[in-house]
C-alpha positions as CSV (number, residue, x, y, z in Angstrom):
1,M,27.3,45.8,-24.0
2,N,28.6,43.9,-20.6
3,P,30.8,41.1,-21.5
4,G,31.4,40.7,-17.8
5,G,27.6,40.2,-17.3
6,E,27.0,37.8,-20.1
7,G,30.1,36.0,-19.1
8,L,28.1,35.5,-16.0
9,A,24.9,34.3,-17.3
10,R,26.5,31.7,-19.5
11,L,28.6,30.2,-16.3
12,E,24.9,30.2,-14.3
13,R,23.4,28.5,-17.4
14,S,25.9,26.2,-17.4
15,I,25.9,25.2,-13.5
16,R,21.9,25.1,-13.9
17,R,22.2,22.6,-16.9
18,R,25.0,20.2,-14.7
19,M,22.5,20.4,-11.9
20,D,19.6,19.6,-14.1
21,A,21.6,16.8,-15.2
22,R,22.6,15.6,-11.9
23,A,18.9,15.5,-10.7
24,A,18.1,13.5,-13.7
25,I,20.6,11.1,-12.9
26,D,19.9,10.8,-9.5
27,R,16.2,10.2,-10.2
28,V,17.0,7.8,-12.9
29,V,19.2,5.5,-10.5
30,R,16.9,5.7,-7.3
31,S,14.2,4.9,-10.0
32,L,16.2,1.2,-10.8
33,P,14.8,-0.8,-8.4
34,A,11.1,0.1,-9.1
35,V,11.6,-0.3,-12.9
36,V,13.2,-3.7,-12.3
37,Q,10.2,-4.6,-10.0
38,I,7.6,-3.4,-12.7
39,V,9.2,-4.9,-15.6
40,V,9.2,-8.5,-14.2
41,A,6.2,-8.2,-12.9
42,A,4.3,-6.8,-16.2
43,T,5.9,-9.2,-18.0
44,A,5.1,-12.1,-16.0
45,A,1.5,-11.2,-16.0
46,Y,1.6,-10.5,-19.6
47,L,2.7,-14.4,-19.6
48,I,0.5,-15.9,-17.4
49,A,-2.4,-14.4,-18.9
50,R,-1.5,-14.9,-22.8
51,Y,-0.3,-18.6,-22.6
52,G,-1.5,-19.5,-19.4
53,L,-5.3,-18.5,-19.6
54,G,-5.5,-18.0,-23.3
55,H,-6.4,-14.4,-23.3
56,E,-5.4,-13.0,-26.7
57,V,-4.9,-9.0,-25.1
58,P,-4.1,-9.6,-21.7
59,L,-4.0,-5.7,-21.3
60,V,-5.8,-5.6,-18.2
61,A,-3.4,-7.7,-16.0
62,V,-0.6,-5.8,-17.3
63,T,-2.4,-2.4,-16.6
64,V,-3.2,-3.6,-13.1
65,T,0.3,-5.1,-12.3
66,I,1.7,-1.8,-13.8
67,T,-0.8,0.7,-11.7
68,A,-0.9,-1.4,-8.3
69,L,3.1,-1.3,-8.1
70,G,3.8,2.7,-9.6
71,L,7.2,4.2,-9.0
72,A,6.3,5.9,-5.8
73,R,8.3,5.6,-3.0
74,D,5.8,4.1,-0.6
75,A,6.4,0.2,-1.7
76,R,4.2,-1.3,1.0
77,P,2.0,-4.3,0.7
78,R,-0.9,-2.5,2.4
79,R,-0.8,0.0,-0.2
80,V,0.0,-2.1,-3.1
81,L,-3.0,-4.3,-1.8
82,D,-5.2,-1.2,-1.4
83,A,-4.4,-0.2,-5.0
84,V,-5.1,-4.0,-6.4
85,I,-8.8,-4.1,-4.6
86,G,-9.5,-1.1,-6.4
87,I,-9.0,-1.9,-9.8
88,N,-10.6,-4.9,-9.5
89,V,-13.8,-3.1,-8.2
90,G,-13.9,-1.0,-11.2
91,I,-13.2,-3.9,-13.4
92,V,-16.0,-6.2,-12.1
93,V,-18.4,-3.3,-11.6
94,A,-17.5,-2.6,-15.4
95,A,-17.9,-6.0,-16.2
96,L,-21.5,-6.6,-14.6
97,L,-23.0,-3.2,-16.1
98,V,-21.6,-4.0,-19.8
99,S,-23.4,-7.2,-19.7
100,V,-26.4,-5.6,-18.6
101,F,-26.2,-2.5,-20.4
102,G,-23.7,-2.9,-23.3
103,R,-21.5,-0.4,-24.5
104,G,-22.0,3.5,-25.5
105,A,-21.8,7.1,-24.1
106,W,-24.8,6.8,-21.6
107,Q,-23.4,3.4,-20.6
108,L,-20.2,4.9,-20.1
109,A,-21.3,7.4,-17.8
110,V,-23.6,5.2,-15.8
111,I,-20.6,2.6,-15.2
112,L,-17.9,5.4,-14.4
113,A,-20.3,7.2,-12.2
114,V,-21.2,4.0,-10.5
115,A,-17.2,3.0,-10.1
116,L,-16.5,5.7,-8.4
117,L,-19.5,5.6,-6.1
118,V,-18.9,1.8,-5.0
119,A,-15.0,2.7,-5.1
120,R,-15.9,5.8,-2.9
121,A,-18.2,3.8,-0.5
122,V,-15.5,1.0,0.0
123,S,-12.2,2.9,0.6
124,P,-11.9,6.4,1.7
125,S,-8.5,6.6,-0.4
126,P,-9.1,8.7,-3.2
127,G,-6.6,7.1,-5.3
128,F,-8.5,4.1,-4.4
129,A,-11.7,5.3,-6.5
130,I,-9.5,6.6,-9.7
131,A,-7.9,3.1,-10.2
132,A,-11.3,1.5,-9.7
133,A,-12.4,4.1,-12.5
134,V,-9.9,3.7,-14.8
135,Q,-10.0,0.3,-15.2
136,S,-13.7,0.6,-15.6
137,V,-13.7,3.0,-18.4
138,I,-11.0,0.2,-20.3
139,V,-13.7,-2.5,-19.9
140,A,-16.4,-0.1,-20.7
141,V,-14.7,0.8,-24.1
142,L,-12.6,-1.9,-25.2
143,P,-14.5,-4.5,-27.0
144,D,-15.0,-7.8,-25.3
145,P,-12.3,-10.5,-25.6
146,T,-13.5,-13.4,-27.0
147,T,-12.9,-15.1,-24.2
148,G,-15.6,-13.4,-22.5
149,V,-16.9,-10.2,-20.7
150,F,-15.5,-11.4,-17.5
151,A,-12.2,-12.6,-18.7
152,R,-10.8,-8.9,-17.6
153,S,-11.9,-9.8,-14.1
154,L,-9.6,-12.9,-14.1
155,D,-6.8,-10.6,-15.9
156,G,-7.1,-8.1,-13.1
157,L,-6.8,-10.9,-10.4
158,V,-3.6,-12.3,-12.0
159,G,-1.9,-8.7,-12.0
160,G,-2.9,-8.0,-8.6
161,V,-1.5,-11.6,-7.4
162,I,1.8,-11.1,-9.6
163,A,2.2,-7.4,-8.0
164,L,2.0,-8.8,-4.6
165,L,4.3,-11.4,-5.5
166,V,6.7,-9.3,-6.8
167,T,6.6,-6.8,-3.8
168,A,7.7,-9.8,-1.6
169,L,10.2,-11.8,-3.6
170,I,11.8,-8.4,-5.5
171,P,11.9,-5.9,-2.8
172,R,13.0,-2.6,-3.9
173,F,13.6,-0.3,-0.9
174,D,17.6,0.0,-1.0
175,V,19.4,0.7,2.6
176,F,21.8,3.3,0.8
177,T,18.3,5.2,0.5
178,E,17.7,5.2,4.1
179,R,21.2,6.3,4.6
180,R,20.8,9.2,2.5
181,E,17.8,10.3,4.0
182,A,19.4,9.8,7.6
183,A,22.5,11.7,6.5
184,A,20.7,14.8,5.0
185,L,18.5,14.9,8.1
186,F,22.0,15.0,10.8
187,S,23.2,17.2,8.1
188,L,20.5,19.8,8.0
189,L,20.7,19.8,12.1
190,D,24.1,20.2,12.4
191,Q,23.9,23.2,10.0
192,S,21.3,24.7,12.1
193,L,22.9,24.2,15.5
194,R,26.3,25.3,14.0
195,G,24.5,28.5,12.8
196,L,23.3,29.1,16.2
197,V,26.5,28.6,17.9
198,D,27.5,31.6,15.2
199,A,25.2,33.5,16.2
200,L,25.5,33.2,20.0
201,T,29.1,34.0,19.4
202,H,28.9,36.9,17.4
203,G,25.2,38.0,18.6
204,S,24.2,37.8,15.0
205,E,20.6,38.0,14.6
206,A,21.1,37.4,10.8
207,E,23.2,34.0,11.4
208,A,20.2,32.9,13.9
209,D,17.8,33.8,11.5
210,L,19.6,31.2,8.8
211,A,19.7,28.7,11.5
212,L,16.2,29.0,12.1
213,A,15.2,28.6,8.3
214,R,17.5,25.5,8.2
215,A,15.7,24.1,11.1
216,R,12.3,24.6,9.5
217,R,13.6,22.5,6.8
218,S,14.0,19.7,8.5
219,Q,10.3,18.5,8.9
220,P,9.9,17.2,5.3
221,L,13.4,15.0,5.5
222,V,11.4,13.7,8.5
223,D,8.5,12.3,6.4
224,Q,10.6,11.2,3.6
225,W,13.1,9.1,6.0
226,T,9.4,7.8,7.8
227,L,7.7,7.0,4.9
228,S,11.0,4.8,3.3
229,L,11.3,3.1,6.6
230,E,7.8,2.5,7.3
231,S,7.6,0.9,3.6
232,A,10.8,-1.1,4.3
233,H,9.3,-2.3,7.4
234,A,6.2,-3.4,6.2
235,V,8.3,-5.4,3.2
236,A,10.4,-6.8,5.1
237,A,7.7,-8.4,7.1
238,I,6.9,-11.1,4.2
239,S,9.8,-11.1,2.2
240,P,11.6,-14.4,2.9
241,W,15.2,-12.6,1.8
242,L,15.0,-10.0,4.1
243,R,14.5,-11.6,7.6
244,S,18.3,-10.9,8.3
245,R,17.7,-7.1,7.6
246,R,14.7,-6.9,10.3
247,P,17.3,-6.2,13.6
248,R,18.7,-3.5,11.2
249,L,15.6,-1.9,10.4
250,E,14.2,-1.8,14.3
251,A,17.7,0.3,14.9
252,E,17.2,3.0,12.1
253,S,13.5,3.1,13.8
254,R,14.9,3.8,16.9
255,L,17.0,6.1,15.5
256,L,14.3,8.0,13.6
257,G,12.5,8.2,16.6
258,A,15.4,10.1,18.2
259,A,16.1,12.1,15.2
260,D,12.9,13.4,15.0
261,L,12.7,14.6,18.7
262,A,16.0,16.1,17.9
263,T,14.4,18.3,15.4
264,R,11.7,19.3,17.2
265,H,14.2,20.6,20.1
266,V,16.6,22.1,17.3
267,R,13.3,24.1,16.0
268,T,12.5,24.9,19.7
269,L,16.0,26.3,20.2
270,A,16.7,28.0,17.3
271,R,13.2,30.3,17.5
272,R,14.2,31.0,21.1
273,I,17.9,32.0,20.0
274,D,16.8,34.0,17.2
275,V,15.1,36.3,20.0
276,L,17.8,36.3,22.2
277,V,20.2,37.6,20.0
278,R,18.6,40.6,19.0
279,D,20.3,42.4,21.5
280,G,23.8,41.8,19.5
281,Q,25.8,40.9,22.3
282,P,28.1,37.5,22.4
283,R,26.9,34.9,24.6
284,P,30.3,32.8,24.5
285,E,28.9,30.2,27.4
286,L,26.1,29.5,25.5
287,A,27.8,29.1,22.3
288,A,30.0,26.1,24.0
289,L,27.1,24.8,25.4
290,I,25.4,24.4,21.9
291,A,28.4,23.5,20.0
292,D,28.8,20.5,22.2
293,T,25.1,19.5,21.4
294,A,25.8,19.7,17.5
295,E,28.8,17.5,18.4
296,T,26.5,15.2,20.1
297,L,23.9,14.9,17.4
298,R,26.4,14.4,15.1
299,L,27.8,11.8,16.3
300,L,24.8,10.0,17.3
301,G,23.9,10.3,13.6
302,R,27.3,7.6,12.8
303,S,26.3,5.6,15.5
304,R,24.1,3.1,13.6
305,D,26.8,2.2,11.8
306,D,30.1,3.0,14.2
307,E,29.9,1.5,17.6
308,A,33.0,3.9,18.5
309,A,30.5,6.9,17.6
310,R,28.0,5.5,20.1
311,Y,30.5,5.6,22.8
312,A,31.6,8.7,22.1
313,A,28.3,10.1,21.8
314,R,27.2,8.9,25.2
315,T,29.9,10.0,26.7
316,L,29.9,13.4,25.1
317,A,25.8,13.6,26.0
318,T,26.8,12.8,29.4
319,G,29.1,15.4,30.5
320,L,26.9,17.7,28.4
321,A,24.1,17.1,30.7
322,G,26.0,17.8,33.6
323,R,26.6,21.3,32.3
324,C,22.9,22.1,32.3
325,S,22.4,24.3,34.7
326,P,20.5,27.3,34.3
327,H,22.0,28.7,37.6
328,A,25.3,28.7,36.2
329,L,23.9,31.9,33.9
330,S,22.5,35.0,34.5
331,G,19.4,36.2,32.8
332,I,16.0,34.6,32.2
333,G,17.1,34.1,28.4
334,D,20.3,32.5,28.8
335,Q,18.9,30.4,31.4
336,T,15.6,29.5,29.1
337,V,18.1,28.3,26.3
338,V,19.6,25.9,28.7
339,L,16.6,24.5,30.0
340,L,15.3,23.7,26.2
341,V,18.4,21.9,25.6
342,R,17.8,19.5,28.8
343,P,15.4,17.4,27.5
344,L,17.3,17.3,24.1
345,V,20.0,15.4,26.2
346,V,18.0,13.4,27.6
347,D,16.3,12.2,24.7
348,I,20.0,11.8,23.0
349,L,20.9,9.1,26.0
350,T,17.7,7.2,25.5
351,A,18.6,6.8,22.2
352,L,22.0,5.6,23.2
353,G,21.0,3.0,25.2
354,A,20.8,4.9,28.5
355,S,17.1,4.4,30.9
356,D,15.0,7.3,31.2
357,A,15.6,7.7,34.5
358,E,19.6,7.1,34.2
359,A,19.3,10.3,31.7
360,R,17.3,12.4,34.2
361,A,20.0,11.5,36.5
362,A,22.5,13.2,34.8
363,L,21.0,16.2,34.6
364,P,22.2,19.0,37.9
365,P,19.1,19.6,39.7
366,L,17.3,22.8,39.0
């Protein structure tokens, strides 16, 4: 019997439950814009099909709207349009075949196969084909509405139009989500560079390994940010409410481009330093250079919303560029690290408004 061990296990379970609860709450909060959008769109599609067109059971209108919008982060109108087209392809194919062959087990098999094949011919997207197949099955299995076999095609069109209108009029993307993604990426880059500083200061391979592992986790954050921003751009292009946000989204895109390049440079630096510190020798000069690089990137991450941070980042990056001379250090490995910092500093300066020529001129000659 180990009371201490049992107490630790209870504490771990309690922490895990709290973390699970926080994750659940976070999912709910992040899904609220999408939930509102879907509820409004599905209700509108139902009302139009039920009372505008007189369809007693406008199931397809509602399901098309929900399926087309979905809860996925990617809310680009093009994705919604692709889903709408795929769904309506399945409805039309099924309605035509039902009117010719009727309903039954073998008819269901034929309708499903034809819907999948037609959808694959129309679009390379697997999701397009599955959306068409699901709707074709609904048409093939459920009895015809009293308004006729092609009433569901009209319902599908209603649902698709409503989904596209709601995408433009009730946009779901949130600038706070973009800020969270940007903050998460720059925080991870800072942790990785700070780890490299510690590794160079102490000649620690373990700290370099940890910094490299952190750097390798950065790409999913870049991908998430990219997807969210592409969706925001696409919605802002058609939404009358988001015209004022377009310049901000352009600034966000420039920052993302700089962050993407920075993550590639940091991963390369981490791999090189991970090899370099295996001799166990401290390298305070390189540590100071990487520490200033980390501070510059931290200021770059704040530069979108803070003009003072932008000015400070450019000043620090210019000074950092002037110190990137490999001849100031001895040893091929140390000089290689300096050479790897140079293009990172150039990319930071250009992201902060310097021309490529100005950024390169700030570097000492090789």
